[in-house]
SEDOKE-570502 format. One record per residue (C-alpha): x, y, z. Coordinates in nm, 2 decimals. Example, Ala and Ser with C-alpha at 12.3 -4.5 7.8 and 13.67 -1.06 7.14 Angstrom:
BEGIN
+--------+--------+--------+
:     px :     py :     pz :
+--------+--------+--------+
:   1.23 :  -0.45 :   0.78 :
:   1.37 :  -0.11 :   0.71 :
+--------+--------+--------+
***
This chain:
BEGIN
+--------+--------+--------+
:     px :     py :     pz :
+--------+--------+--------+
:   0.16 :   0.10 :   2.68 :
:  -0.06 :  -0.19 :   2.78 :
:  -0.20 :  -0.38 :   2.49 :
:  -0.57 :  -0.31 :   2.41 :
:  -0.83 :  -0.39 :   2.16 :
:  -1.09 :  -0.19 :   1.98 :
:  -1.39 :  -0.34 :   1.79 :
:  -1.49 :  -0.23 :   1.44 :
:  -1.82 :  -0.31 :   1.25 :
:  -1.95 :  -0.16 :   0.94 :
:  -2.24 :  -0.14 :   0.70 :
:  -2.52 :  -0.27 :   0.92 :
:  -2.78 :  -0.11 :   0.69 :
:  -3.04 :  -0.12 :   0.96 :
:  -3.41 :  -0.05 :   0.86 :
:  -3.72 :   0.09 :   1.02 :
:  -3.85 :  -0.18 :   1.26 :
:  -4.18 :  -0.22 :   1.07 :
:  -4.00 :  -0.25 :   0.74 :
:  -3.97 :   0.02 :   0.46 :
:  -3.93 :   0.07 :   0.10 :
:  -3.56 :   0.13 :   0.10 :
:  -3.44 :  -0.19 :  -0.07 :
:  -3.60 :  -0.44 :  -0.31 :
:  -3.36 :  -0.72 :  -0.21 :
:  -3.49 :  -0.99 :   0.02 :
:  -3.17 :  -1.03 :   0.22 :
:  -3.19 :  -0.66 :   0.34 :
:  -3.48 :  -0.78 :   0.57 :
:  -3.22 :  -0.97 :   0.77 :
:  -3.00 :  -0.67 :   0.83 :
:  -3.14 :  -0.57 :   1.17 :
:  -3.12 :  -0.92 :   1.31 :
:  -2.77 :  -0.97 :   1.17 :
:  -2.67 :  -0.64 :   1.33 :
:  -2.80 :  -0.76 :   1.66 :
:  -2.60 :  -1.08 :   1.64 :
:  -2.28 :  -0.87 :   1.55 :
:  -2.34 :  -0.67 :   1.86 :
:  -2.34 :  -0.98 :   2.07 :
:  -2.02 :  -1.10 :   1.92 :
:  -1.86 :  -0.77 :   2.00 :
:  -2.00 :  -0.75 :   2.35 :
:  -1.83 :  -1.09 :   2.43 :
:  -1.48 :  -0.94 :   2.37 :
:  -1.31 :  -0.71 :   2.61 :
:  -1.24 :  -0.38 :   2.43 :
:  -1.16 :  -0.02 :   2.48 :
:  -1.43 :   0.11 :   2.25 :
:  -1.62 :   0.03 :   1.93 :
:  -1.62 :   0.21 :   1.60 :
:  -1.90 :   0.18 :   1.34 :
:  -1.75 :   0.27 :   0.99 :
:  -2.08 :   0.39 :   0.85 :
:  -2.39 :   0.30 :   0.66 :
:  -2.55 :   0.24 :   1.00 :
:  -2.89 :   0.26 :   0.83 :
:  -3.02 :   0.18 :   0.49 :
:  -3.28 :   0.45 :   0.42 :
:  -3.12 :   0.77 :   0.28 :
:  -3.15 :   1.10 :   0.48 :
:  -3.42 :   1.24 :   0.25 :
:  -3.65 :   0.93 :   0.30 :
:  -3.93 :   0.93 :   0.55 :
:  -3.81 :   0.60 :   0.70 :
:  -3.47 :   0.75 :   0.79 :
:  -3.56 :   0.87 :   1.14 :
:  -3.74 :   0.54 :   1.24 :
:  -3.43 :   0.35 :   1.11 :
:  -3.19 :   0.57 :   1.30 :
:  -3.40 :   0.51 :   1.62 :
:  -3.39 :   0.14 :   1.56 :
:  -3.01 :   0.15 :   1.49 :
:  -2.95 :   0.33 :   1.83 :
:  -3.16 :   0.07 :   2.00 :
:  -2.98 :  -0.23 :   1.84 :
:  -2.64 :  -0.08 :   1.90 :
:  -2.71 :   0.04 :   2.25 :
:  -2.54 :  -0.25 :   2.42 :
:  -2.21 :  -0.12 :   2.27 :
:  -2.25 :   0.22 :   2.44 :
:  -2.13 :   0.45 :   2.59 :
:  -1.80 :   0.38 :   2.41 :
:  -1.95 :   0.37 :   2.06 :
:  -1.83 :   0.61 :   1.79 :
:  -2.00 :   0.66 :   1.45 :
:  -1.83 :   0.73 :   1.12 :
:  -2.08 :   0.87 :   0.86 :
:  -2.15 :   0.65 :   0.56 :
:  -2.31 :   0.75 :   0.23 :
:  -2.64 :   0.60 :   0.33 :
:  -2.63 :   0.80 :   0.66 :
:  -2.52 :   1.14 :   0.52 :
:  -2.54 :   1.13 :   0.15 :
:  -2.32 :   1.02 :  -0.14 :
:  -1.98 :   1.16 :  -0.24 :
:  -2.02 :   1.41 :  -0.53 :
:  -2.04 :   1.20 :  -0.84 :
:  -2.26 :   1.24 :  -1.15 :
:  -2.37 :   0.87 :  -1.16 :
:  -2.41 :   0.80 :  -0.79 :
:  -2.75 :   0.64 :  -0.75 :
:  -2.84 :   0.84 :  -0.45 :
:  -2.83 :   1.21 :  -0.36 :
:  -2.50 :   1.38 :  -0.27 :
:  -2.42 :   1.51 :   0.07 :
:  -2.56 :   1.86 :   0.14 :
:  -2.62 :   2.08 :   0.44 :
:  -2.97 :   1.93 :   0.50 :
:  -2.84 :   1.57 :   0.49 :
:  -2.55 :   1.65 :   0.70 :
:  -2.78 :   1.82 :   0.96 :
:  -3.00 :   1.51 :   0.96 :
:  -2.70 :   1.29 :   1.03 :
:  -2.56 :   1.52 :   1.31 :
:  -2.91 :   1.51 :   1.48 :
:  -2.93 :   1.13 :   1.46 :
:  -2.57 :   1.02 :   1.53 :
:  -2.36 :   1.32 :   1.64 :
:  -2.03 :   1.44 :   1.51 :
:  -1.93 :   1.36 :   1.15 :
:  -1.55 :   1.40 :   1.23 :
:  -1.38 :   1.35 :   1.55 :
:  -1.07 :   1.24 :   1.75 :
:  -1.05 :   0.98 :   2.03 :
:  -0.75 :   0.88 :   2.23 :
:  -0.67 :   0.57 :   2.43 :
:  -0.35 :   0.50 :   2.62 :
:  -0.16 :   0.75 :   2.40 :
:  -0.29 :   0.62 :   2.07 :
:  -0.50 :   0.85 :   1.85 :
:  -0.80 :   0.75 :   1.65 :
:  -0.93 :   1.00 :   1.40 :
:  -1.25 :   0.99 :   1.20 :
:  -1.37 :   1.19 :   0.90 :
:  -1.67 :   1.24 :   0.68 :
:  -1.56 :   1.09 :   0.35 :
:  -1.86 :   1.20 :   0.16 :
:  -1.75 :   1.57 :   0.20 :
:  -1.41 :   1.51 :   0.01 :
:  -1.42 :   1.70 :  -0.32 :
:  -1.77 :   1.84 :  -0.24 :
:  -1.65 :   2.20 :  -0.29 :
:  -1.85 :   2.31 :   0.01 :
:  -1.76 :   2.52 :   0.32 :
:  -1.81 :   2.20 :   0.52 :
:  -1.53 :   2.04 :   0.32 :
:  -1.30 :   2.32 :   0.37 :
:  -1.36 :   2.32 :   0.75 :
:  -1.30 :   1.94 :   0.77 :
:  -0.99 :   1.96 :   0.55 :
:  -0.83 :   2.23 :   0.76 :
:  -0.93 :   2.04 :   1.08 :
:  -0.79 :   1.71 :   0.96 :
:  -0.46 :   1.86 :   0.85 :
:  -0.41 :   2.03 :   1.19 :
:  -0.52 :   1.72 :   1.37 :
:  -0.28 :   1.48 :   1.19 :
:   0.01 :   1.72 :   1.18 :
:  -0.02 :   1.77 :   1.55 :
:   0.00 :   1.40 :   1.61 :
:   0.31 :   1.32 :   1.39 :
:   0.49 :   1.19 :   1.70 :
:   0.19 :   0.98 :   1.81 :
:   0.06 :   0.65 :   1.68 :
:  -0.25 :   0.73 :   1.48 :
:  -0.53 :   0.54 :   1.30 :
:  -0.78 :   0.69 :   1.06 :
:  -1.14 :   0.60 :   0.98 :
:  -1.31 :   0.68 :   0.65 :
:  -1.63 :   0.52 :   0.52 :
:  -1.51 :   0.52 :   0.16 :
:  -1.17 :   0.35 :   0.10 :
:  -0.92 :   0.58 :  -0.08 :
:  -0.88 :   0.31 :  -0.35 :
:  -0.96 :  -0.06 :  -0.42 :
:  -0.68 :  -0.20 :  -0.63 :
:  -0.44 :   0.07 :  -0.72 :
:  -0.36 :   0.42 :  -0.59 :
:  -0.38 :   0.56 :  -0.95 :
:  -0.70 :   0.38 :  -1.05 :
:  -0.98 :   0.59 :  -1.21 :
:  -1.26 :   0.72 :  -1.00 :
:  -1.56 :   0.49 :  -0.95 :
:  -1.84 :   0.44 :  -0.70 :
:  -1.61 :   0.28 :  -0.44 :
:  -1.31 :   0.51 :  -0.41 :
:  -1.21 :   0.88 :  -0.36 :
:  -1.19 :   1.10 :  -0.67 :
:  -0.89 :   1.32 :  -0.73 :
:  -0.77 :   1.56 :  -0.60 :
:  -0.91 :   1.44 :  -0.27 :
:  -0.76 :   1.09 :  -0.29 :
:  -0.40 :   1.21 :  -0.33 :
:  -0.44 :   1.48 :  -0.07 :
:  -0.57 :   1.22 :   0.19 :
:  -0.32 :   0.95 :   0.11 :
:  -0.02 :   1.19 :   0.12 :
:  -0.14 :   1.36 :   0.43 :
:  -0.17 :   1.02 :   0.60 :
:   0.17 :   0.91 :   0.48 :
:   0.35 :   1.24 :   0.57 :
:   0.20 :   1.24 :   0.92 :
:   0.28 :   0.88 :   0.99 :
:  -0.07 :   0.74 :   1.01 :
:  -0.04 :   0.37 :   1.08 :
:  -0.35 :   0.24 :   0.90 :
:  -0.67 :   0.36 :   0.75 :
:  -0.99 :   0.15 :   0.80 :
:  -1.29 :   0.17 :   0.56 :
:  -1.61 :   0.00 :   0.48 :
:  -1.87 :   0.07 :   0.20 :
:  -1.77 :  -0.21 :  -0.04 :
:  -1.90 :  -0.49 :   0.18 :
:  -1.59 :  -0.70 :   0.10 :
:  -1.24 :  -0.73 :   0.24 :
:  -0.95 :  -0.56 :   0.06 :
:  -0.59 :  -0.48 :   0.18 :
:  -0.36 :  -0.23 :   0.03 :
:  -0.06 :  -0.01 :   0.13 :
:   0.05 :   0.34 :   0.04 :
:   0.39 :   0.48 :   0.13 :
:   0.40 :   0.27 :   0.46 :
:   0.03 :   0.33 :   0.54 :
:  -0.18 :   0.01 :   0.56 :
:  -0.53 :   0.03 :   0.42 :
:  -0.79 :  -0.21 :   0.53 :
:  -1.14 :  -0.23 :   0.37 :
:  -1.37 :  -0.44 :   0.60 :
:  -1.66 :  -0.67 :   0.54 :
:  -2.02 :  -0.58 :   0.62 :
:  -2.26 :  -0.75 :   0.87 :
:  -2.57 :  -0.72 :   0.65 :
:  -2.52 :  -0.82 :   0.29 :
:  -2.24 :  -0.86 :   0.02 :
:  -2.23 :  -0.64 :  -0.28 :
:  -2.34 :  -0.86 :  -0.56 :
:  -2.14 :  -0.67 :  -0.83 :
:  -1.83 :  -0.80 :  -0.67 :
:  -1.94 :  -1.16 :  -0.73 :
:  -1.78 :  -1.12 :  -1.07 :
:  -1.43 :  -1.13 :  -0.92 :
:  -1.46 :  -1.50 :  -0.83 :
:  -1.41 :  -1.80 :  -1.05 :
:  -1.73 :  -1.96 :  -0.93 :
:  -2.10 :  -1.94 :  -0.95 :
:  -2.23 :  -1.66 :  -0.72 :
:  -2.37 :  -1.72 :  -0.37 :
:  -2.74 :  -1.68 :  -0.29 :
:  -2.93 :  -1.38 :  -0.43 :
:  -2.68 :  -1.36 :  -0.72 :
:  -2.40 :  -1.28 :  -0.47 :
:  -2.57 :  -1.06 :  -0.24 :
:  -2.61 :  -1.31 :   0.05 :
:  -2.27 :  -1.47 :   0.06 :
:  -2.27 :  -1.60 :   0.42 :
:  -1.90 :  -1.67 :   0.44 :
:  -1.81 :  -1.31 :   0.41 :
:  -2.01 :  -1.13 :   0.69 :
:  -1.79 :  -1.02 :   0.97 :
:  -1.69 :  -0.79 :   1.26 :
:  -1.34 :  -0.70 :   1.33 :
:  -1.11 :  -0.65 :   1.62 :
:  -0.80 :  -0.44 :   1.62 :
:  -0.53 :  -0.55 :   1.87 :
:  -0.28 :  -0.27 :   1.94 :
:   0.05 :  -0.33 :   2.13 :
:   0.40 :  -0.18 :   2.14 :
:   0.51 :  -0.40 :   1.84 :
:   0.23 :  -0.29 :   1.61 :
:  -0.12 :  -0.39 :   1.54 :
:  -0.31 :  -0.70 :   1.43 :
:  -0.65 :  -0.72 :   1.27 :
:  -0.89 :  -1.01 :   1.35 :
:  -1.17 :  -1.04 :   1.10 :
:  -1.43 :  -1.26 :   1.28 :
:  -1.70 :  -1.42 :   1.06 :
:  -2.05 :  -1.39 :   1.17 :
:  -2.19 :  -1.63 :   0.91 :
:  -2.50 :  -1.42 :   0.85 :
:  -2.63 :  -1.54 :   1.18 :
:  -2.93 :  -1.36 :   1.32 :
:  -3.03 :  -1.26 :   1.67 :
:  -3.39 :  -1.30 :   1.75 :
:  -3.51 :  -1.23 :   2.11 :
:  -3.43 :  -1.48 :   2.37 :
:  -3.06 :  -1.48 :   2.35 :
:  -2.77 :  -1.60 :   2.12 :
:  -2.64 :  -1.94 :   2.08 :
:  -2.31 :  -2.03 :   1.92 :
:  -2.10 :  -1.71 :   1.92 :
:  -1.79 :  -1.75 :   1.70 :
:  -1.44 :  -1.79 :   1.85 :
:  -1.28 :  -1.45 :   1.81 :
:  -0.92 :  -1.57 :   1.84 :
:  -0.68 :  -1.61 :   1.55 :
:  -0.60 :  -1.96 :   1.45 :
:  -0.25 :  -2.09 :   1.47 :
:  -0.10 :  -2.33 :   1.22 :
:   0.24 :  -2.45 :   1.10 :
:   0.10 :  -2.56 :   0.76 :
:   0.28 :  -2.43 :   0.46 :
:   0.02 :  -2.43 :   0.18 :
:   0.10 :  -2.42 :  -0.19 :
:  -0.05 :  -2.09 :  -0.32 :
:  -0.13 :  -2.22 :  -0.67 :
:  -0.40 :  -1.97 :  -0.77 :
:  -0.32 :  -1.62 :  -0.86 :
:  -0.39 :  -1.39 :  -0.57 :
:  -0.24 :  -1.06 :  -0.70 :
:  -0.38 :  -0.97 :  -1.05 :
:  -0.68 :  -0.74 :  -1.06 :
:  -0.98 :  -0.86 :  -1.25 :
:  -1.19 :  -0.61 :  -1.45 :
:  -1.56 :  -0.62 :  -1.36 :
:  -1.83 :  -0.56 :  -1.63 :
:  -1.99 :  -0.23 :  -1.64 :
:  -2.34 :  -0.29 :  -1.51 :
:  -2.53 :  -0.04 :  -1.31 :
:  -2.65 :   0.09 :  -1.08 :
:  -2.30 :   0.13 :  -0.94 :
:  -2.09 :   0.13 :  -1.25 :
:  -2.32 :   0.18 :  -1.56 :
:  -2.06 :   0.37 :  -1.77 :
:  -1.71 :   0.25 :  -1.66 :
:  -1.51 :  -0.07 :  -1.59 :
:  -1.37 :  -0.12 :  -1.24 :
:  -1.06 :  -0.33 :  -1.17 :
:  -1.06 :  -0.53 :  -0.84 :
:  -0.84 :  -0.79 :  -0.68 :
:  -0.97 :  -1.09 :  -0.49 :
:  -0.82 :  -1.04 :  -0.14 :
:  -0.99 :  -1.33 :   0.03 :
:  -0.70 :  -1.58 :   0.00 :
:  -0.50 :  -1.33 :   0.20 :
:  -0.77 :  -1.28 :   0.45 :
:  -0.83 :  -1.65 :   0.50 :
:  -0.46 :  -1.72 :   0.55 :
:  -0.47 :  -1.46 :   0.83 :
:  -0.78 :  -1.60 :   0.98 :
:  -0.65 :  -1.95 :   0.98 :
:  -0.33 :  -1.84 :   1.14 :
:  -0.11 :  -1.96 :   0.85 :
:   0.22 :  -1.77 :   0.87 :
:   0.41 :  -1.93 :   0.58 :
:   0.32 :  -1.99 :   0.22 :
:   0.49 :  -2.16 :  -0.07 :
:   0.52 :  -1.97 :  -0.40 :
:   0.74 :  -1.98 :  -0.71 :
:   1.06 :  -1.77 :  -0.66 :
:   0.98 :  -1.63 :  -1.01 :
:   0.69 :  -1.43 :  -0.85 :
:   0.95 :  -1.18 :  -0.75 :
:   1.02 :  -1.11 :  -1.12 :
:   0.66 :  -1.00 :  -1.17 :
:   0.59 :  -0.66 :  -1.03 :
:   0.23 :  -0.74 :  -0.95 :
:   0.31 :  -1.07 :  -0.78 :
:   0.60 :  -0.92 :  -0.59 :
:   0.38 :  -0.63 :  -0.46 :
:   0.13 :  -0.88 :  -0.32 :
:   0.42 :  -1.08 :  -0.16 :
:   0.55 :  -0.76 :   0.00 :
:   0.19 :  -0.70 :   0.13 :
:   0.19 :  -1.04 :   0.28 :
:   0.53 :  -0.98 :   0.44 :
:   0.41 :  -0.65 :   0.58 :
:   0.14 :  -0.85 :   0.77 :
:   0.42 :  -1.06 :   0.93 :
:   0.38 :  -1.33 :   0.67 :
:   0.66 :  -1.56 :   0.56 :
:   0.76 :  -1.75 :   0.25 :
:   0.90 :  -2.07 :   0.11 :
:   1.01 :  -2.00 :  -0.25 :
:   1.09 :  -2.27 :  -0.50 :
:   1.26 :  -2.28 :  -0.84 :
:   1.34 :  -2.56 :  -1.09 :
:   1.62 :  -2.37 :  -1.25 :
:   1.93 :  -2.21 :  -1.10 :
:   1.83 :  -1.85 :  -1.03 :
:   1.99 :  -1.55 :  -1.21 :
:   2.15 :  -1.27 :  -1.02 :
:   1.84 :  -1.04 :  -1.04 :
:   1.62 :  -1.30 :  -0.88 :
:   1.87 :  -1.39 :  -0.61 :
:   1.89 :  -1.02 :  -0.52 :
:   1.51 :  -0.99 :  -0.51 :
:   1.49 :  -1.28 :  -0.27 :
:   1.80 :  -1.17 :  -0.07 :
:   1.66 :  -0.83 :   0.02 :
:   1.35 :  -1.01 :   0.17 :
:   1.56 :  -1.28 :   0.35 :
:   1.41 :  -1.19 :   0.69 :
:   1.08 :  -1.32 :   0.56 :
:   1.19 :  -1.62 :   0.35 :
:   1.20 :  -1.94 :   0.55 :
:   1.36 :  -2.15 :   0.28 :
:   1.45 :  -2.18 :  -0.09 :
:   1.33 :  -2.51 :  -0.22 :
:   1.54 :  -2.65 :  -0.50 :
:   1.32 :  -2.87 :  -0.72 :
:   1.52 :  -3.05 :  -0.98 :
:   1.50 :  -3.36 :  -1.21 :
:   1.87 :  -3.41 :  -1.21 :
:   2.05 :  -3.42 :  -0.87 :
:   2.38 :  -3.34 :  -1.04 :
:   2.24 :  -2.99 :  -1.10 :
:   2.20 :  -2.91 :  -0.73 :
:   2.55 :  -2.76 :  -0.69 :
:   2.45 :  -2.49 :  -0.95 :
:   2.18 :  -2.34 :  -0.72 :
:   2.35 :  -2.05 :  -0.54 :
:   2.31 :  -2.02 :  -0.16 :
:   2.16 :  -1.69 :  -0.03 :
:   2.30 :  -1.58 :   0.31 :
:   2.04 :  -1.64 :   0.59 :
:   1.80 :  -1.86 :   0.38 :
:   1.79 :  -2.23 :   0.43 :
:   1.79 :  -2.46 :   0.12 :
:   1.56 :  -2.75 :   0.09 :
:   1.61 :  -3.03 :  -0.17 :
:   1.30 :  -3.12 :  -0.36 :
:   1.25 :  -3.34 :  -0.67 :
:   1.06 :  -3.33 :  -1.00 :
:   0.88 :  -3.67 :  -1.01 :
:   0.69 :  -3.76 :  -1.33 :
:   0.51 :  -4.05 :  -1.48 :
:   0.80 :  -4.12 :  -1.71 :
:   0.96 :  -4.28 :  -1.40 :
:   0.69 :  -4.53 :  -1.36 :
:   0.59 :  -4.66 :  -1.70 :
:   0.42 :  -5.00 :  -1.69 :
:   0.41 :  -5.13 :  -2.04 :
:   0.12 :  -5.36 :  -1.95 :
:  -0.09 :  -5.11 :  -1.74 :
:  -0.27 :  -4.79 :  -1.78 :
:  -0.07 :  -4.47 :  -1.81 :
:  -0.16 :  -4.12 :  -1.69 :
:   0.05 :  -3.81 :  -1.74 :
:   0.16 :  -3.68 :  -1.40 :
:   0.42 :  -3.44 :  -1.25 :
:   0.45 :  -3.41 :  -0.88 :
:   0.69 :  -3.24 :  -0.63 :
:   0.91 :  -3.41 :  -0.38 :
:   1.10 :  -3.74 :  -0.34 :
:   0.91 :  -4.06 :  -0.31 :
:   0.96 :  -4.26 :   0.01 :
:   1.20 :  -4.51 :  -0.15 :
:   1.42 :  -4.23 :  -0.27 :
:   1.47 :  -4.06 :   0.07 :
:   1.82 :  -4.21 :   0.12 :
:   1.94 :  -4.07 :  -0.21 :
:   1.79 :  -3.74 :  -0.11 :
:   1.96 :  -3.73 :   0.22 :
:   2.30 :  -3.81 :   0.06 :
:   2.27 :  -3.53 :  -0.20 :
:   2.15 :  -3.27 :   0.06 :
:   2.43 :  -3.36 :   0.29 :
:   2.70 :  -3.34 :   0.02 :
:   2.57 :  -3.00 :  -0.10 :
:   2.54 :  -2.85 :   0.25 :
:   2.16 :  -2.81 :   0.22 :
:   1.93 :  -2.79 :   0.53 :
:   1.64 :  -3.02 :   0.44 :
:   1.48 :  -3.26 :   0.20 :
:   1.12 :  -3.27 :   0.06 :
:   0.92 :  -3.59 :   0.07 :
:   0.59 :  -3.62 :  -0.11 :
:   0.31 :  -3.80 :   0.07 :
:   0.06 :  -3.93 :  -0.17 :
:  -0.31 :  -3.91 :  -0.08 :
:  -0.33 :  -4.29 :  -0.04 :
:   0.02 :  -4.35 :   0.10 :
:   0.04 :  -4.52 :   0.44 :
:   0.16 :  -4.27 :   0.71 :
:   0.42 :  -4.53 :   0.81 :
:   0.64 :  -4.37 :   0.54 :
:   0.66 :  -4.07 :   0.77 :
:   0.83 :  -4.29 :   1.04 :
:   1.07 :  -4.44 :   0.79 :
:   1.16 :  -4.10 :   0.63 :
:   1.20 :  -3.93 :   0.97 :
:   1.43 :  -4.20 :   1.08 :
:   1.65 :  -4.16 :   0.77 :
:   1.65 :  -3.77 :   0.78 :
:   1.61 :  -3.61 :   1.12 :
:   1.91 :  -3.80 :   1.27 :
:   2.14 :  -3.65 :   1.01 :
:   2.05 :  -3.29 :   1.12 :
:   1.84 :  -3.23 :   0.81 :
:   1.49 :  -3.10 :   0.83 :
:   1.22 :  -3.32 :   0.68 :
:   0.97 :  -3.14 :   0.47 :
:   0.65 :  -3.33 :   0.38 :
:   0.44 :  -3.23 :   0.08 :
:   0.10 :  -3.36 :   0.17 :
:  -0.08 :  -3.42 :  -0.16 :
:  -0.46 :  -3.40 :  -0.17 :
:  -0.47 :  -3.50 :  -0.54 :
:  -0.50 :  -3.85 :  -0.65 :
:  -0.22 :  -4.01 :  -0.86 :
:  -0.47 :  -4.04 :  -1.15 :
:  -0.53 :  -3.68 :  -1.26 :
:  -0.88 :  -3.79 :  -1.40 :
:  -1.00 :  -3.86 :  -1.05 :
:  -1.14 :  -3.60 :  -0.82 :
:  -1.11 :  -3.57 :  -0.44 :
:  -1.40 :  -3.40 :  -0.28 :
:  -1.41 :  -3.60 :   0.04 :
:  -1.40 :  -3.32 :   0.29 :
:  -1.40 :  -3.54 :   0.60 :
:  -1.12 :  -3.76 :   0.49 :
:  -0.91 :  -3.46 :   0.39 :
:  -0.95 :  -3.30 :   0.73 :
:  -0.85 :  -3.63 :   0.89 :
:  -0.56 :  -3.67 :   0.67 :
:  -0.43 :  -3.31 :   0.75 :
:  -0.50 :  -3.37 :   1.12 :
:  -0.29 :  -3.69 :   1.13 :
:   0.01 :  -3.52 :   0.95 :
:  -0.03 :  -3.21 :   1.16 :
:   0.06 :  -3.39 :   1.48 :
:   0.42 :  -3.45 :   1.34 :
:   0.48 :  -3.09 :   1.29 :
:   0.35 :  -3.00 :   1.63 :
:   0.58 :  -3.24 :   1.79 :
:   0.91 :  -3.17 :   1.60 :
:   1.05 :  -2.83 :   1.50 :
:   1.25 :  -2.99 :   1.22 :
:   0.94 :  -3.14 :   1.05 :
:   0.77 :  -2.91 :   0.81 :
:   0.43 :  -2.97 :   0.66 :
:   0.35 :  -2.84 :   0.31 :
:  -0.01 :  -2.87 :   0.18 :
:  -0.05 :  -2.90 :  -0.19 :
:  -0.39 :  -2.73 :  -0.21 :
:  -0.49 :  -2.40 :  -0.04 :
:  -0.78 :  -2.31 :  -0.27 :
:  -1.00 :  -2.57 :  -0.44 :
:  -0.90 :  -2.70 :  -0.78 :
:  -1.25 :  -2.77 :  -0.91 :
:  -1.17 :  -2.80 :  -1.29 :
:  -0.88 :  -2.92 :  -1.50 :
:  -0.65 :  -3.20 :  -1.38 :
:  -0.67 :  -3.36 :  -1.03 :
:  -0.98 :  -3.17 :  -0.90 :
:  -0.97 :  -3.15 :  -0.52 :
:  -1.09 :  -2.96 :  -0.23 :
:  -0.84 :  -2.72 :  -0.05 :
:  -0.88 :  -2.51 :   0.27 :
:  -1.07 :  -2.24 :   0.09 :
:  -1.34 :  -2.27 :  -0.19 :
:  -1.36 :  -2.08 :  -0.52 :
:  -1.57 :  -1.80 :  -0.36 :
:  -1.28 :  -1.75 :  -0.11 :
:  -1.48 :  -1.89 :   0.18 :
:  -1.31 :  -2.14 :   0.43 :
:  -1.39 :  -2.50 :   0.40 :
:  -1.22 :  -2.57 :   0.73 :
:  -1.19 :  -2.41 :   1.07 :
:  -0.95 :  -2.45 :   1.37 :
:  -1.09 :  -2.68 :   1.64 :
:  -0.98 :  -2.52 :   1.97 :
:  -1.03 :  -2.84 :   2.16 :
:  -0.77 :  -3.02 :   1.93 :
:  -0.50 :  -2.76 :   1.94 :
:  -0.42 :  -2.65 :   1.59 :
:  -0.61 :  -2.93 :   1.42 :
:  -0.85 :  -2.87 :   1.13 :
:  -1.22 :  -2.97 :   1.12 :
:  -1.43 :  -2.98 :   0.82 :
:  -1.71 :  -2.72 :   0.78 :
:  -1.88 :  -2.94 :   0.52 :
+--------+--------+--------+
***
């Protein structure tokens, strides 16, 4: 097959052109202009067709403004025709059956209203031998004749395509954090959830794409990838509770770093999702200026993934969406930003594989073609060695971080995985009886220790050594260390520290950080035996050594790739 691309947008929430009474939130008045901007972003990309995952309009089917909003939506989205396909959202066709849903459930009247406005509520489309199937998620568990008809149709459709690559579209995601989570406003209830997931897995569906939640989530179920995609209109403010930071504008409802459209690239070796931020930009007649670059970034940076990215957080019950029950969600923006920045390798503790929650997230990352550098400060046990060994295809290196170089021989080699020699460096090594003292623990050899590191690595048949580059260190130490290391056949791994030596001092100089990363990046671009670690991916804005990273505490990028400077970084500040 020839590679091709489809575009996906969701949750435009378009309103009647003269305004209506369908929302009390100020940001909703921006939805139409934001949708028009999203259309321009999609128009600029070559694609086979476009799918809208639902909530095309904001007024509900029973509201007087629905017809005018539908007319306006067709006008705004017209540039994407004729190859534009709609999936019904709960605003378009009615909510799923649920006693505490804030709007009316789907019924024959609301379904008829949708069919008149947007056409079929379930359908198949083929392109170059690949099947794309859409369903009406609101009908699942409804107990109606329409549900039975759709259920029988979907089972026949997917079963008949078991030998064909197939993608499925559903406005509601089957689940948010766990396949066995309790029902809530943003997932499928049982038995419909298990029916759909098992049907998709049994018939070899490659991925399910959903909207509704207005945030990005990624999950897997029995080999099926599940993507929940961001909206173009507004962010759900109830989900602002999952971030360790104050909320964005309108109490989290206007988080401009999270609006996006998506492109799905399909080729013989699989699929890749490109989530392209629209920044909350609006199109107002006269044209569009400054469309985003839709390409994925590309970077050899290996960031330290210090913050937890795997453990779900329980949101408070607080209506209208969840007035009577708690909901567990996981912040998946670190994963999304890694993908967007084109970062392929991350550094994590090897012990993460001993924690089922962390290990599952690492496996999710590997399923997206991600790679790992794992590190440990103690010789690993057999169980941990086995856990890493079975994933050796995705593990770039095992970093041995030790205080005593005599212990290096106790670190067992794993077939197919390079070993790098690191160093535990502490303030105990640098006590000045006359000067100030600050507790510190850092990772990597200091520049004057590089000869010792090379000798130890060589005698223990290791493949690389780790140098730490302090934030204020002269870059000349890279020349010195490279001369001492690369000529021996060892790799030089540089841990670029963004933290100050004094843990009481903060580093919030975005421009200088960007320049520092850019200068170091050139080394990695020019030599395949030079690897660049970055000690901060997500901001450390409290505790010791506060500093900016590539991503802020709301999960939004602080930096973006500058196409005119290769893979260099430029500050968004």
